[in-house]
C-alpha positions in Angstrom: -92.3 -145.5 116.6 -92.4 -148.6 118.7 -90.9 -151.9 117.0 -93.6 -153.8 118.9 -97.0 -152.4 118.9 -100.6 -153.4 119.0 -103.9 -151.1 118.3 -107.4 -151.1 119.6 -108.8 -153.4 116.9 -106.5 -156.4 117.5 -106.6 -155.7 121.2 -110.5 -155.9 121.8 -109.9 -159.2 119.8 -109.7 -161.8 122.8 -108.6 -164.6 120.2 -105.9 -162.4 119.4 -104.9 -160.8 122.7 -105.4 -163.7 125.3 -102.6 -165.5 122.6 -100.0 -163.1 123.4 -98.1 -162.8 127.1 -95.8 -160.4 128.4 -92.8 -162.2 130.4 -90.4 -160.2 132.5 -87.9 -161.9 135.0 -85.3 -160.8 137.5 -81.8 -162.3 138.1 -82.9 -163.8 141.6 -85.7 -166.2 140.1 -88.6 -164.2 140.3 -90.8 -163.0 137.6 -94.2 -161.5 136.2 -96.3 -163.0 133.3 -99.7 -162.4 131.7 -101.1 -161.8 128.6 -101.0 -158.3 127.1 -104.2 -157.1 128.3 -103.8 -158.4 131.8 -106.2 -161.3 131.8 -104.7 -164.5 133.2 -105.3 -167.4 131.2 -102.8 -170.1 132.9 -102.0 -170.9 136.6 -98.5 -169.5 135.9 -99.5 -166.2 135.5 -99.0 -163.6 138.0 -97.7 -160.1 138.7 -95.4 -161.4 141.7 -94.2 -164.8 141.4 -91.1 -165.5 143.5 -89.4 -168.5 145.3 -90.4 -169.2 148.8 -87.6 -171.2 150.1 -89.5 -171.4 153.8 -92.3 -173.3 151.9 -90.7 -175.4 149.2 -88.3 -175.2 146.4 -90.5 -173.8 143.8 -91.8 -170.4 142.4 -95.1 -169.1 144.2 -97.6 -166.9 142.6 -98.4 -164.1 145.5 -99.8 -161.2 143.5 -102.0 -162.6 140.8 -103.1 -159.5 139.4 -104.2 -156.1 140.3 -107.5 -154.5 139.1 -107.6 -150.9 138.3 -110.8 -148.5 138.2 -111.1 -145.1 136.9 -113.6 -142.9 139.1 -115.1 -140.0 138.1 -118.4 -138.3 139.2 -119.0 -141.3 141.2 -119.1 -143.4 138.0 -116.7 -146.4 138.2 -114.9 -147.9 134.9 -112.9 -151.0 135.7 -110.1 -151.8 133.5 -109.6 -155.1 134.8 -110.5 -158.8 133.2 -111.0 -161.8 134.5 -112.6 -165.2 132.8 -115.2 -166.9 135.3 -116.7 -170.5 134.8 -118.3 -170.9 132.6 -116.2 -168.8 130.0 -117.8 -165.7 131.3 -115.6 -162.1 131.2 -116.1 -159.8 134.0 -115.1 -157.1 134.1 -114.6 -156.5 130.4 -111.6 -154.1 130.8 -110.1 -154.5 127.5 -112.8 -152.7 125.6 -111.0 -149.5 126.9 -107.7 -150.5 125.7 -106.6 -148.4 122.8 -102.9 -149.5 122.1 -99.7 -151.3 123.7 -96.1 -150.2 122.7 -93.1 -151.8 124.3 -90.3 -149.1 123.7 -88.4 -149.3 126.1 -91.0 -151.1 128.5 -94.7 -152.2 127.8 -96.9 -149.4 128.0 -100.7 -149.8 127.7 -103.3 -146.9 127.0 -106.9 -146.8 128.0 -109.6 -144.6 127.0 -112.5 -143.8 129.0 -114.6 -141.0 127.6 -112.3 -137.8 127.9 -109.9 -140.1 130.1 -106.5 -141.3 129.0 -104.5 -143.3 131.4 -101.2 -145.0 130.4 -100.0 -148.1 132.4 -96.2 -149.1 132.5 -94.8 -152.3 133.9 -91.4 -153.4 134.9 -89.9 -156.0 137.0 -87.2 -155.0 139.4 -83.6 -156.7 137.8 -82.2 -157.3 141.8 -85.3 -157.6 143.9 -88.5 -159.4 144.1 -90.5 -156.6 143.2 -92.9 -155.5 140.4 -93.4 -152.1 139.7 -96.4 -150.5 137.6 -96.4 -146.8 136.8 -99.8 -144.9 135.9 -100.0 -141.7 134.4 -103.0 -139.7 133.7 -102.3 -138.1 130.3 -105.9 -136.6 129.9 -108.8 -135.8 132.1 -111.4 -133.2 132.1 -113.0 -133.8 135.5 -111.7 -134.9 139.0 -110.1 -138.2 139.0 -109.7 -141.2 141.1 -107.9 -144.5 140.7 -108.9 -147.6 142.8 -106.6 -150.6 142.9 -108.2 -154.1 143.9 -105.1 -156.9 144.5 -105.9 -160.4 143.7 -103.9 -162.8 145.9 -103.0 -166.3 145.3 -100.0 -167.6 147.8 -99.3 -170.8 146.2 -97.2 -172.8 144.1 -97.1 -172.1 140.7 -97.9 -175.6 139.6 -101.0 -175.7 141.8 -104.2 -173.7 142.2 -105.9 -172.3 145.2 -109.4 -172.6 146.5 -110.9 -170.5 149.2 -110.2 -171.7 152.7 -110.8 -170.7 156.5 -106.8 -171.0 156.9 -106.3 -167.8 155.2 -105.1 -165.0 157.4 -107.0 -162.0 156.7 -105.2 -159.4 158.6 -102.9 -156.8 157.3 -100.5 -154.5 158.8 -99.8 -150.7 157.7 -96.8 -149.9 155.4 -95.8 -146.3 154.4 -98.2 -145.8 151.8 -99.7 -149.1 151.6 -100.1 -152.4 153.4 -98.6 -155.7 154.5 -100.1 -159.1 153.6 -99.2 -162.6 154.3 -101.9 -165.2 153.5 -100.2 -168.5 155.1 -97.2 -169.1 157.8 -94.1 -169.8 156.1 -94.5 -167.1 153.4 -92.5 -164.2 152.6 -94.5 -160.7 153.6 -95.9 -159.1 150.3 -95.6 -155.1 150.6 -98.1 -153.3 148.6 -97.3 -149.6 148.4 -97.6 -146.6 146.3 -95.6 -143.6 145.6 -98.2 -141.4 146.8 -100.3 -141.3 149.9 -103.6 -143.8 149.8 -106.6 -144.4 151.4 -107.1 -148.4 152.1 -110.6 -150.1 152.6 -110.0 -153.7 154.2 -112.9 -155.7 152.9 -111.6 -159.4 152.9 -113.0 -161.5 150.1 -112.9 -164.4 148.0 -113.4 -164.5 144.1 -114.6 -167.7 143.2 -114.3 -170.0 140.0 -111.8 -167.8 138.2 -111.2 -169.8 134.8 -107.6 -170.5 133.0 -108.6 -171.3 129.8 -105.0 -172.5 128.8 -105.1 -175.1 131.5 -108.5 -176.3 130.4 -107.1 -176.9 127.1 -104.1 -178.5 128.5 -106.5 -181.0 130.5 -105.4 -179.9 134.1 -107.4 -178.0 136.9 -108.4 -174.8 135.6 -110.5 -173.0 138.5 -109.1 -170.8 141.0 -110.2 -168.7 144.0 -108.5 -165.7 144.9 -108.3 -163.7 147.6 -108.8 -160.0 147.8 -107.9 -158.1 151.2 -109.7 -154.9 150.3 -108.9 -151.8 148.0 -106.9 -148.7 147.7 -108.3 -145.1 146.4 -105.8 -142.5 145.3 -106.8 -139.0 143.5 -104.5 -138.1 140.5 -104.3 -135.1 138.4 -103.7 -134.5 134.8 -100.1 -135.2 133.8 -99.6 -136.9 137.4 -97.6 -140.4 137.5 -98.5 -142.8 140.6 -96.3 -145.9 140.7 -97.4 -148.9 142.5 -94.8 -151.3 144.1 -95.5 -155.1 145.0 -92.4 -156.7 146.8 -91.0 -158.9 149.5 -89.4 -156.0 151.0 -90.4 -152.8 152.2 -89.7 -149.6 150.1 -89.3 -145.9 151.1 -92.3 -144.3 148.7 -90.4 -141.5 148.2 -87.7 -143.2 146.4 -90.3 -145.2 144.3 -89.9 -142.6 141.2 -85.9 -142.8 141.5 -86.2 -146.5 141.6 -88.6 -146.7 138.7 -86.3 -144.5 136.4 -82.9 -146.6 137.2 -84.8 -149.5 136.4 -86.0 -148.3 133.1 -82.3 -146.8 132.3 -81.0 -150.5 132.5 -83.2 -152.0 130.2 -82.4 -153.2 126.6 -84.8 -151.6 124.4 -86.5 -154.0 122.4 -86.6 -151.8 119.3 -85.5 -154.5 116.9 -85.7 -158.3 116.1 -82.1 -158.4 117.2 -82.6 -156.7 120.7 -85.6 -158.5 121.3 -83.6 -161.8 121.4 -80.6 -160.3 123.4 -83.3 -158.6 125.8 -85.0 -162.3 125.9 -81.7 -163.9 126.6 -81.0 -162.0 129.7 -84.0 -163.0 131.3 -83.0 -166.6 131.5 -80.2 -166.3 134.1 -80.7 -166.4 138.1 -77.6 -165.3 140.1 -78.1 -166.4 143.7 -76.0 -168.1 146.4 -72.8 -167.6 144.5 -74.4 -169.8 141.8 -75.3 -168.8 138.2 -78.2 -170.9 136.5 -80.1 -170.9 133.3 -84.0 -171.3 133.6 -84.9 -173.7 130.8 -88.2 -171.6 129.7 -91.0 -169.3 130.9 -93.4 -169.5 132.9 -93.3 -173.2 134.2 -89.5 -174.6 133.6 -86.6 -174.5 136.2 -83.1 -175.6 135.6 -82.4 -178.5 133.1 -78.9 -179.6 132.9 -79.3 -180.5 129.0 -81.2 -177.3 128.3 -78.3 -175.4 129.9 -75.5 -176.6 128.1 -77.2 -176.5 124.9 -78.3 -173.1 125.1 -75.2 -171.6 127.1 -73.1 -170.6 124.0 -75.9 -169.1 122.4 -77.2 -167.0 125.6 -73.7 -165.9 126.6 -70.7 -166.4 123.7 -72.7 -164.5 120.8 -73.2 -161.8 123.0 -69.6 -161.6 124.1 -70.3 -162.6 127.7 -67.8 -165.3 128.4 -67.7 -164.4 132.3 -71.4 -165.5 132.6 -70.7 -168.6 130.4 -67.9 -169.8 132.7 -70.0 -169.0 135.6 -72.7 -171.3 134.6 -70.2 -174.1 133.6 -68.6 -173.8 137.3 -72.1 -173.7 138.8 -73.1 -177.1 137.1 -69.7 -178.8 137.7 -70.3 -178.3 141.5 -73.2 -180.5 141.2 -71.7 -183.2 139.0 -72.6 -186.8 140.6 -70.7 -189.3 139.4 -70.2 -188.8 135.5 -73.8 -187.4 135.4 -74.9 -183.7 135.7 -78.5 -182.8 137.2 -81.2 -183.1 134.5 -84.0 -181.3 136.4 -84.8 -180.4 140.1 -83.1 -179.0 142.7 -81.8 -180.5 146.3 -83.2 -183.6 147.3 -85.6 -183.5 144.3 -82.7 -183.2 141.7 -82.7 -186.1 138.8 -79.6 -187.1 137.0 -81.5 -189.1 134.0 -79.7 -187.6 131.2 -77.4 -189.5 129.2 -76.7 -186.5 127.1 -76.2 -183.5 129.4 -72.6 -184.4 130.3 -71.8 -184.8 126.5 -73.4 -181.3 125.8 -71.1 -180.0 128.9 -68.2 -180.8 126.7 -69.8 -179.0 123.7 -70.5 -176.1 125.9 -66.8 -175.9 127.2 -65.7 -176.4 123.8 -67.4 -173.3 122.4 -66.1 -171.3 125.5 -62.4 -172.5 124.9 -62.6 -171.4 121.2 -64.4 -168.1 121.9 -61.9 -167.1 124.9 -58.8 -169.0 123.0 -58.0 -171.1 126.2 -57.8 -174.2 125.1 -54.1 -174.7 126.5 -55.8 -173.9 130.3 -58.9 -176.2 129.6 -57.3 -179.2 130.7 -55.7 -177.9 133.6 -58.8 -176.6 134.8 -61.5 -178.9 133.8 -59.7 -182.1 132.9 -60.5 -183.9 136.3 -64.1 -183.7 135.5 -64.0 -184.2 131.8 -62.2 -187.7 132.7 -64.6 -188.4 135.5 -67.0 -188.3 132.8 -65.5 -190.2 130.1 -64.0 -193.0 132.3 -67.4 -193.1 133.9 -69.6 -193.6 130.6 -66.4 -196.0 129.5 -66.4 -198.3 132.4 -70.1 -198.1 132.6 -72.6 -196.1 135.2 -76.6 -195.4 136.3 -79.2 -196.2 133.4 -77.2 -198.9 132.0 -74.7 -196.1 130.2 -71.6 -198.0 129.2 -69.1 -197.8 126.3 -68.9 -201.0 123.9 -65.8 -203.0 122.7 -66.1 -200.9 119.4 -66.1 -197.5 121.2 -70.1 -196.6 121.3 -72.0 -195.6 123.7 -74.7 -197.8 124.8 -77.4 -196.5 127.1 -81.4 -197.0 128.4 -83.6 -199.2 130.4 -87.1 -199.9 130.1 -89.4 -196.8 131.1 -86.6 -194.4 130.9 -86.2 -191.9 128.5 -82.5 -190.7 128.9 -82.1 -188.4 125.7 -83.6 -185.0 124.7 -86.6 -187.0 123.4 -87.8 -187.6 126.9 -91.6 -187.5 126.9 -93.4 -190.2 128.8 -97.0 -191.4 128.9 -98.2 -193.8 131.7 -94.8 -194.4 132.6 -93.9 -195.7 129.1 -91.5 -193.5 126.8 -93.0 -192.4 123.9 -89.6 -192.7 122.0 -87.6 -195.1 124.1 -84.5 -195.1 121.9 -82.6 -197.9 124.2 -79.3 -199.0 123.0 -77.0 -197.1 120.6 -78.4 -193.4 119.8 -77.3 -191.6 116.9 -76.8 -188.1 118.4 -75.4 -189.6 121.9 -72.5 -191.2 119.9 -72.0 -188.2 118.0 -71.6 -186.1 120.9 -69.6 -188.7 122.7 -67.1 -188.7 119.7 -66.8 -185.1 120.0 -66.2 -185.1 123.6 -63.8 -187.7 123.2 -61.8 -186.0 120.5 -62.0 -182.6 122.4 -60.6 -184.0 125.3 -57.7 -185.4 123.3 -57.2 -182.1 121.7 -56.9 -180.0 125.0 -55.0 -182.9 127.0 -52.3 -183.1 124.1 -51.8 -179.1 124.7 -51.5 -180.0 128.3 -49.0 -182.5 127.7 -50.9 -185.4 129.3 -49.7 -188.5 127.9 -51.1 -191.1 129.9 -54.6 -189.9 129.2 -53.6 -189.8 125.3 -52.3 -193.4 125.3 -55.4 -194.3 127.0 -57.9 -192.7 124.6 -56.2 -192.4 121.3 -57.0 -196.2 120.2 -60.4 -195.7 121.1 -60.9 -192.3 119.1 -59.6 -194.2 116.3 -62.2 -197.0 116.4 -65.2 -195.1 116.8 -65.7 -193.4 113.3 -65.6 -196.8 111.5 -67.9 -198.2 114.3 -70.3 -195.0 113.8 -70.6 -195.6 110.1 -71.0 -199.5 110.3 -73.6 -199.0 112.7 -76.0 -195.9 111.6 -75.0 -195.4 108.0 -76.8 -196.9 105.0 -75.7 -196.0 101.5 -78.8 -196.9 99.7 -80.9 -195.0 102.4 -78.4 -192.1 102.2 -78.9 -191.2 106.1 -78.3 -192.4 109.5 -80.6 -194.3 111.5 -82.0 -192.9 114.9 -80.9 -195.6 117.0 -79.9 -199.4 117.3 -81.2 -202.0 119.9 -79.7 -205.4 119.5 -80.8 -206.3 115.8 -83.4 -203.5 115.1 -82.3 -200.1 113.4 -84.9 -197.6 113.5 -84.9 -195.6 110.3 -87.1 -193.1 111.1 -86.3 -189.6 109.6 -85.5 -187.5 112.5 -83.3 -184.7 113.4 -81.0 -186.5 115.7 -78.4 -187.4 112.9 -78.1 -183.4 112.4 -75.6 -183.5 115.3 -73.1 -185.8 113.1 -72.9 -182.8 110.8 -72.7 -179.7 113.1 -70.3 -180.8 115.9 -66.9 -179.6 115.6 -65.7 -183.1 115.4 -67.7 -185.1 113.3 -67.6 -189.1 113.0 -68.5 -189.1 109.2 -67.3 -187.9 106.0 -68.3 -184.6 104.3 -70.4 -186.6 101.8 -72.2 -188.2 104.3 -72.9 -184.8 106.2 -74.1 -183.1 102.9 -76.7 -186.3 102.4 -77.7 -185.8 106.4 -78.3 -182.2 105.5 -80.3 -182.7 102.1 -82.5 -185.1 103.9 -83.1 -182.9 106.7 -84.1 -180.0 104.3 -86.7 -182.1 102.3 -88.5 -183.6 104.9 -87.8 -181.9 108.2 -87.1 -178.2 107.6 -89.9 -175.7 108.4 -89.9 -172.0 108.7 -90.2 -172.6 112.4 -87.5 -175.0 112.9 -86.8 -178.6 112.7 -89.6 -181.3 112.8 -88.9 -184.2 115.2 -90.1 -186.5 112.6 -90.5 -186.7 109.2 -94.4 -186.3 107.7 -93.9 -189.4 105.6 -93.7 -191.4 109.1 -96.9 -193.6 110.1 -96.5 -192.2 113.4 -96.3 -188.6 112.6 -98.3 -186.0 114.4 -98.5 -182.8 112.8 -100.4 -180.7 115.5 -99.3 -180.0 119.4 -102.2 -179.6 121.3 -104.8 -181.2 123.6 -104.5 -182.7 127.2 -101.0 -183.8 128.3 -101.0 -187.6 127.1 -102.1 -186.2 123.8 -99.4 -183.4 123.5 -96.8 -185.8 125.0 -97.4 -188.1 122.3 -96.7 -185.4 119.8 -93.6 -183.6 121.5 -91.4 -185.7 119.4 -93.2 -187.0 116.9 -93.2 -184.2 113.9 -93.6 -181.2 116.3 -91.1 -178.4 115.5 -88.3 -177.3 117.5 -86.6 -174.2 116.9 -83.5 -175.0 118.7 -82.6 -177.6 116.1 -82.1 -175.1 113.6 -79.1 -173.7 115.0 -77.4 -177.2 114.4 -78.8 -177.5 110.8 -77.4 -174.0 110.0 -73.9 -174.8 111.4 -73.6 -178.0 109.6 -74.9 -176.5 106.4 -72.4 -173.5 106.5 -69.4 -176.0 107.2 -70.5 -177.6 103.7 -71.6 -174.3 101.7 -69.5 -171.7 103.3 -70.4 -168.1 102.2 -72.4 -169.7 99.2 -74.9 -170.9 102.0 -75.5 -167.5 103.8 -78.7 -166.6 101.6 -80.4 -169.5 102.6 -79.4 -169.3 106.2 -80.2 -165.7 106.5 -84.0 -166.4 105.2 -84.2 -169.3 107.8 -83.1 -166.5 110.4 -85.5 -163.8 109.2 -88.3 -166.2 109.2 -88.4 -165.8 112.9 -88.9 -161.9 113.1 -92.8 -162.1 113.2 -92.5 -164.4 116.2 -91.5 -161.4 118.0 -95.2 -160.4 117.9 -96.7 -163.7 118.8 -97.2 -165.8 122.0 -94.2 -164.6 124.1 -93.8 -161.0 122.8 -90.1 -160.6 122.1 -89.5 -164.0 122.8 -89.4 -167.4 121.0 -91.6 -170.3 121.9 -90.8 -173.8 122.9 -92.1 -175.6 120.2 -94.4 -175.2 116.9 -96.7 -177.4 115.1 -95.4 -179.7 112.4 -98.1 -178.8 110.1 -98.5 -175.4 108.4 -99.1 -172.7 109.5 -97.0 -173.8 112.4 -98.8 -172.6 115.4 -96.6 -171.9 118.6 -97.0 -174.2 121.7 -95.3 -175.1 125.0 -93.7 -172.6 126.7 -94.1 -168.8 125.4 -90.3 -168.2 126.0 -87.6 -170.8 125.9 -84.0 -170.8 126.4 -82.5 -172.9 123.8 -84.9 -171.5 121.0 -83.8 -167.8 121.8 -80.0 -169.1 122.3 -80.1 -170.9 118.8 -81.5 -167.9 117.1 -78.5 -165.8 118.4 -76.2 -168.3 117.4 -77.5 -168.2 113.8 -77.2 -164.9 113.8 -73.6 -165.3 115.0 -72.7 -167.7 112.5 -74.2 -165.5 109.5 -71.6 -163.0 110.8 -68.9 -164.9 111.1 -69.1 -166.5 107.6 -69.7 -163.2 106.0 -66.4 -161.9 107.5 -64.1 -165.2 107.8 -65.3 -167.9 105.1 -63.7 -168.0 101.6 
């Protein structure tokens, strides 16, 4: 029996089925994503979304969707489903869906009278190609299948409208056709494993509505181009494979290619395997580089997210090779003391004060996992020193070390920490000055550097940093701690101290080197548990605050205003758990196990088999943001790893 399964009663309920999405990616940056019933509700949905380097540096939706029609006795039953303005569904193919299972890959069964048709979809691991297998399981009369491809050929962040620039010509390909709507784009090869009859009827479909974009306050209407349709007879028990890719394929090989792809899939037959399966999808291996996609469907590579998610996505699964490859890729793009925050090429932004400090943490985890602390300084010491001295002497964005050893950062209009939402060019949580997590990370980075420099015998570095390392804990406590309040303030700007109860103080309790005592760390965890902990992660602000926003929804301005003002983030839970187990040891495992188990129902929600970016601060903690987020998945894997570690090693 399939671990993830949906039945007819659930699937015909559009409120249920349209809120759940499948996401499949390859290792070259391409992917496919849509709702579980195949109705696109986002501009980011599509069956073939791939980089188009000759157009721009982004991903592009090429094949938006594929409508299937069952034909018997000249009667047509369209299995597709689209939402048109104003909220009208046509056709309504979801009424034919009987079940969806996901073992080892998603399979949808349709029933039309005596016909049962199974549809299975996967995305090629190595090439930019979607493969869909159709099997006629039951039929009492001669049956045909008709396929109608809907093409977009546009950047995934934009929408297309009917236009006269579209190239309506096509070329023949073995068992299919080749289309390219505009110059600069790749050809898209649409082919079948069986000979097909193609009828060329170029046509635009107008005003397809994407409800998720409408709710998010974006442009939500799109026109899609259909070049024509394919018809293929199919016998009972027969399977036909459809391929849409950027290169031609031999139709005779499609069955073998499909079977080999299925063999390479890790089944999503358990909670843990869903997380492992999802973790694999965030990696892109291209041009001798390995990068981490921060989330699907709209995120690219983010430096901060890369380092935070890297240990969970790799080391917990024993994949230290990929971990090192990502670290080396990121180091190749270090600019002064700063790592790329987001973007690529000429559009790269370096506006993150914490990404370089998270680099030290990821490297620290890698060294501990591989027992290579003695070699780390020889290989990475120069880059580590570049960052440390850069912060010490001062660099962009007013990042500089004060005389007491603490790091000051920030300037008006810039959001340099992970709480980086900006509305109308104004940071929602500006946090200019001394930030609690930045200085906890800074102390950890300095101490880890001293640890590995000592093993390498670098006396010059040690002489230069030992005194600084000794001043930081006292300065940290004096700056952030209040005995009467019993927790750390969030940030300090001149004479102002922000005493909002936020999760940023957690890192002083979780990092390998902490600037505060065990007693203070326990108090940090206590207030986190009382005011911030939820079944879906950690709130970004206590509900007791007048600035608290418990629901994450609405247009971009409304969402950004709530992003770090109470919204729950799963990734923070990993650091709560790490700090908690350091204090409680084996005695804390039961509590942590419950927190981990709380996320199993998430496998059946939003991004199927994955974990969402954020959740509402208020119960029932509805999912929001990206349906599949790297650091959300990573930290759950790390929690599972920590549970096992403390079971086997802690007193």
